[in-house]
Structure formats: C-alpha cells, structure tokens
VEXMINU-680843 format. One record per atom (N, C-alpha, C, O): residue in one letter; x, y, z. Coordinates in steps of 0.001 Angstrom, whole numbers, plus 524288, in hexadecimal, padded with zeros to 5 digits. Example, Ala and Ser with C-alpha at 12.3 -4.5 7.8 and 13.67 -1.06 7.14 Angstrom:
% residues 2
A833867E9C681E78A8300C7EE6C81E78A833907F31C81E78A8379C7F30982111S832327F73681BA8S835667FBDC81BE4S832648001E81EBES834618047281F67
END
This chain:
% residues 119
M845ED7FFCC8487CM842748032B845AAM83E81805A4848BAM83C388037784C5BG83DA880A9A84718G8396C80DB1849DFG8345C80C8B846C3G834AF80B2D8422AR82FE580D0D84913R82B3A80BEC84669R82A63810E784298R82BD281554843D0H8281180FBA83E29H8270E813DD83A43H8216B8161283B3AH81DD18134283CBBN820E881B7583A3AN81C1281E1E83A74N8198581D3A8354EN81AC982039831C2F8161B8198C83458F814778183082F2BF811CF81C7D82C92F811F781C82827C4K80F438205582F0DK80C6B8246E82CD1K8100D827EB82A2FK80E8482AA482688K815548280C82BF8K8191782BDB8295AK81C0782892824A5K81F5482AAC821D9L81ABC824188242CL81D95820E881F97L81AE38225881A5AL81620821D5819E6K81DC18240C8169AK81B6F825478116DK818CB8212580EEBK814F38223280C39V81A6681C4480F72V8180C817ED80D06V8129F816F280F8BV80ED2815CA80CD4W8125A8177781517W80D0D817118173FW8099181B3981512W80524819F4813ACQ80B0A81FC4814ADQ808418248881319Q806358234680D4DQ801AA8243D80C0EE809B382123809F6E8084381FEA804AFE8041C81B4D804D6E8006D81B40801BFG804CB817C58083DG8015E8139D8086FG7FC0E8151880A04G7F849812D580810I7FB79818DF80D88I7F69081B1180F07I7F3A781DF880A54I7EEDF81DDE809D0I7F6E08206C80729I7F4D28233780287I7F28A81EF37FEF6I7EE3481F757FCF3L7F5A681AA57FE3AL7F3D18168A7FAF8L7EEB0814197FCEFL7EB5E812CA7F9B7V7EDE88136F80210V7E8DA8119480405V7E471814DA801FBV7E09B812AD80012G7E4C681A2580248G7E0F881D7A80041G7E04C81CC77FA50G7DBDC81C6E7F87FD7E43181C947F77DD7E43F81BAB7F201D7E1488169F7F09FD7DE5B816A17ECCES7E1F2812247F3ACS7DFB080D717F301S7D98180D707F3D9S7D65480B6E7F0D9Y7D86F80FF67F852Y7D2D28108A7F9A3Y7CFF58139C7F54EY7CBC6811FC7F396S7D219817D67F39CS7D05F81B187EF82S7CF2D818497EA40S7CB168189F7E7BFL7D37B815767E90EL7D364812A17E408L7CEDC80E3B7E48EL7CBA780DC77E100T7CEAB80B3D7E8B7T7CB62806CC7E8C6T7C5B8808407E932T7C243805107E830K7C4BE80D2D7EAB9K7BF8B80ED67EB4DK7BCAE80EF67E5CDK7B7E080EC77E5B5S7BF6F80F437E16AS7BD7180F377DC5BS7BD23809BF7DA1DS7BB218091D7D5CAF7BEFC805D77DCC7F7BED47FFFD7DADFF7B8E07FE377DAC5F7B595800447DD9DP7B7E77FAAE7D7A7P7B2AA7F86D7D7DBP7B17B7F56D7DC49P7B4E27F2B27DE4FD7AC777F5AB7DE39D7AAF67F2777E332D7AC967ECF27E36CD7ADA27EAED7E7A8V7ACDB7EA597DEFFV7AE7A7E5087DEC8V7B3847E4477E152V7B4937DFF97E330E7B6C87E8297E18FE7BC607E7D87E35FE7BC2B7E9047E954E7C0627E8CD7EBA3R7B7C57EA3E7EC24R7B7B77EC517F17BR7BA647E85E7F4F5R7BD2C7EA107F87FF7B9CD7E2DC7F445F7BC207DF5A7F859F7C0D37DCE37F5D6F7C2DD7D9127F7F0N7C2C37DEF07F13DN7C7207DCF47EE6FN7CB577E05E7EE1EN7CE837E0A57F1B8L7CBBE7E3497E9C1L7CFED7E69A7E8EDL7D02F7EB2C7EC00L7D4637ECBD7EDBCI7CB867EDAD7ECE6I7CAA47F28A7F02DI7CCD17F1277F5F1I7D0447F3EE7F7D0S7CB267ED967F847S7CC9C7EB957FD75S7D2767EAA67FDC3S7D5477ECB680112Q7D4207E7537F9FDQ7D9C87E5957FA0BQ7DD097EA427F91FQ7E0E57EABC7FBF4M7DC197EDEA7F582M7DF6A7F24B7F4DAM7DF947F6047F954M7E3C27F7CF7FAE2N7DB807F7197FB3CN7DB6C7FA5380001N7DE297F7F6804ECN7E0B27FAC4807E5R7DD9B7F301805A4R7E0637F07F80A2CR7E62B7F0C080907R7E9317F21180C87C7E7C27EFA280494C7ED8B7F004802A0C7EFBC7F507803C8C7F3CC7F5958064AA7ECA67F936801B1A7EE507FEB3802E3A7EF407FFE98086DA7F34580211809F0V7EB627FE7680B81V7EB8A8001781149V7F0097FCCA813E4V7F25F7FE89817B6S7F12C7F81C811D0S7F5387F5168142ES7FA3A7F76581357S7FDA77F67781695I7FB427FA6880F4DI800B97FCA480EB4I802548000D812F5I806567FEF781563P7FF648046A8143AP80113807CA81885P800188053F81E22P802C18067F821F0S7FC4C801C981E57S7FB207FF4F82301S7FFF47FBDF824CFS801837FC228295AN802217F8D982161N8067D7F59A822FEN80B1A7F89682453N80E167F6E7827B3I80C147FD69821B0I8105C801088231CI80F76802D282861I81315802ED82B8AA80ABD8044982994A809E68067882EA8A80A598022D83310A80C9B803328372FE8083A7FD8683220E809747F94A835DFE80EA77F78083657E810327F62183AAFG811AB7F74E83269G817127F612832A6G81A4B7FA1D835B8G81DEA7F8C283893S818C77FF67834FFS81B9180333837C6S81BC8802B983DC6S81F028051884070S818297FF8783FACS817D27FEE084514S81BAE7FA8E84712S81C677FA0784BCBK81E177F78E84392K821AB7F39284536K826CE7F57E8473CK8289F7F9AA845ABS829197F2B084A86S82DEE7F42C84D04S832CA7F340849F7S836DE7F57D84B2FT8327D7EFBB845ABT836E27EF1B842F2T8362E7EFFE83D3FT831D37EF9083B41D83A907F14B83A66D83A707F210834DDD838607ECF98323FD835687ED4082E79R839CB7E8D88340DR838777E3928318BR832D77E2BF83197R830907E11082DB3H830447E3F983647H82A987E3D08361FH827B47E7A3832EEH823A47E669830ABF829BE7EC4F832B1F827647F0B082FF2F828147EEE082A11F8243A7EF3F82735K82C317ED288284BK82D157EB78822F5K829037E77182158K827427E7AD81CDFK827817E40B82460K8235C7E0108231CK81E3B7E312821FBK81B6D7E19E81E5BY81D0F7E6CB824AFY818067EA0282386Y8183E7ECDD81EAEY814897ED4581BA5L81D007EEF281E02L81E107F1CE818D6L81DA77EE6C813FCL81BA97F00780FE9E81FB97E96D814A1E81F457E62A810C5E8196A7E48D80F75E818057E3E780AE6T816567E3FE81355T810C87E2B6812B9T80E737E75380FE4T80B527E66380C5CS80FB37EC808111DS80D9E7F0D880ED3S80F1C7F0BF80907S80C077F1E180584L814017EF5480853L815927EF3180235L812657EB447FF73L810BD7EC1E7FB05G8117A7E6E280200G80E4B7E2B37FFB7G8089B7E4A97FE68G8066D7E37F7FA49S806907E777801E6S801587EA0680109S8015F7EDCD7FCDES7FD857EE407FA07A805D57F0DA7FC35A806737F4417F780A806AE7F1AA7F302A804067F36B7EF67F809827ED707F234F809AF7EA687ED85F804457E8437EC21F8029E7E8707E79EE8019C7E6477F005E7FC357E40B7EF88E7F8AB7E81F7ED2FE7F5AE7E6FE7E996W7F9007ED457EF5CW7F57B7F1847EDD4W7F6947F2CF7E87CW7F2FB7F3D27E575E7FB9E7F2DC7E700E7FCBB7F4267E16AE7FA8A7F0357DDCEE7F8AC7F1977D999T7FAAD7EB177DF51T7F8197E6AC7DC21T7F2497E7EE7DB5FT7F01D7E7BF7D716Q7F0027E92F7DFC2Q7EA027EA2B7DF78Q7E8F97EF547DC13Q7E4F27EFD77D97FL7EC9A7F2CE7DC41L7EC057F75F7D8E9L7EBCF7F5DC7D350L7E85C7F7797D061I7EFE57F2717D1BAI7F0487F09B7CC50I7EB477ED867CAF0I7E92A7EE407C6AEV7E9507EA0D7CE7FV7E4617E77E7CD33V7E02C7EB3A7CC44V7DD307EAA87C88AS7DFC57EF3E7CFAAS7DBC27F3DA7CEE3S7DC347F6337C9E4S7D82C7F7437C77EF7E1157F7467C7C4F7E1A97F9F77C335F7DFDC7F6247BEBBF7DD287F7A37BB0CN7E1847F1447BF55N7E0197ED407BB27N7D9EE7EC4F7BA8FN7D7F57EA6C7B699E7D7127EDE77BF1BE7D1C57ED137BF13E7CF8F7F24D7BD5DE7CAC67F2C17BD47N7D2997F6567BBFAN7D0AF7FB7B7BA67N7CDDE7FE587BE76N7CA20801277BD58Y7CF847FDBE7C320Y7CD58800727C7EFY7D00F805CF7C8CEY7CE7B808FD7CC0BL7D4288068A7C5BDL7D66880B957C653L7D99780CD97C085L7DB3F809517BDB6D7DA0D811DF7BF6ED7DCA88137D7BAC8D7E2A1813687BB14D7E4C88133C7BF60K7E53E813847B6D1K7EAD3812E17B66EK7EDC6817377B9EDK7F191816127BCA8D7EBCE81BFE7B99CD7EE3E81FEE7BCB5D7EDEF81F1B7C266D7F1DE81FC47C515K7E9AC81DC17C461K7E8E381C5B7C9F5K7EC298179C7CB7AK7EE79817B17CFB1F7EC868135B7C838F7EF8780F467C932F7F53F810A47C9B1F7F7E480F0E7CD61D7F73A813D17C5A7D7FC8D8155B7C55DD7FE07818387CA2ED80230817257CC57M7FAD281BED7CC1CM7FBE181ED07D12CM7FC2681B1E7D5B9M7FFA581B597D904L7F862817C07D5C8L7F857814897DABCL7FCA48104F7DB14L7FE9080EC77DF36E7FE0980E777D5D6E8025180A8F7D538E8078380D367D6F9E80AD480AE67D993N807EF812087D568N80CC3814CF7D6DDN80D2E815D07DCBFN8115A815B37DF24K80893816C97DED6K80847817F17E4D0K809F78130D7E77CK80D92813417EAA9I8079A80EA77E66AI808D68099C7E91BI80E6F808537E818I8112F806757EB92N8101E809427E388N8159B807CD7E26FN8196880AEF7E5D7N81D76808D87E75BQ8183880FE97E71AQ81B28812EE7EA47Q81B02810C97EFD8Q81F21810667F24CI816C080F767F1D0I815D780D8A7F6FAI8194F808847F754I81BD5807A87FB55Q8196D805387F327Q81BF38002E7F355Q8220D801557F40AQ824E67FEFB7F71EK82386805377F0C7K8293C806DD7F12FK82A51808D77F630K82E538072A7F840M8278B80C277F8BAM8288D80E777FDE5M8289F8098780193M82C478090F804AAL8252E8064480162L82571801BC80528L82A307FE7B804B1L82CAB7FCD180875G82B627FD9E7FF74G82FE97FA487FE6BG8350B7FCE4800C8G838197FA3E80364K835D3801BB7FFDEK839F18047F8019AK83A58804908080DK83E758041980A7EF835EB80523809FAF8353D8053B80FBDF836CE7FF9181203F839A37FF09815DDI835037FC2980FACI836717F6F881104I83C287F5A6810B0I83E7A7F37C8144DD83E6F7F70F80C17D843D27F63880B77D847787F99180F57D84BA77F7C7810E5N845D37FE01810A6N848958016581439N8483D7FF4F81A5AN84B8F8008681D9DL843E67FC1B81B74L844637F9C282069L848367F565820F2L849E27F3FF8253CG8497F7F36081CC0G84D6A7EEC981C9EG84B597E9F881EDEG846947E96281F19D84EA97E63F820A7D84CCF7E10082295D84BE37E0E482844D84A5D7DCDA82A63
END
C-alpha cells in the first residue's frame, strides 16, 4: 500500500467542514454546556479528520483501517451528541436534519473506505 495524501481524501475534506459546523453550532449553546456537550462535540468532530490524517501515515492498510474505524466511532459519537443537543432544544429541526444528513454521509464514506481496504 502506498500512503494516502489525506488532504485529497473527500472524507477528510468533509470531516474538516463538519469541524467548522460543530464549532459554529456549539457557539450558540448555553454556558452551562461549556465543559460538557460543547467540549465533547468539538473534540469528537476534530477526531474524525484527525484520525483519517494520522492513519494515512501508516505503512499498511491494516493499520490505516484501525484509524478509520476510530474515526467512524467518533462520527457515531458526534451524531449521538447532536441528537442530545436537539432533544435539549439547542438547535431547530432544520439545522438538526442538515447536520444529521451530513454526519450520516461521512459515516457512509468511512464505512465504504474501510470495506474497500479489506482485511
């Protein structure tokens, strides 16, 4: 396997966009969430492209796949936190639907990437 240029990977690019979306969203959350949901959501969002980037440096597909799986886990975790945020009325339905669609697309992209790397 040749190493991947992470900046050229569409899933990494979408992950970076999600980081910006997450930071923008959480700026409107109440201060009581500063060290809870705000911190957790933004760390998860950053983890998605970060793990893709770190994994791209590995010399085997098997090692890269492990980082992609970690990235996928962070994507599912971020989606859960998005649902909690919506349930707490921190965002409206339209914004929720848009962001849920975006994270679902990233999850699908990561899943396909993982599957294409094989075992």
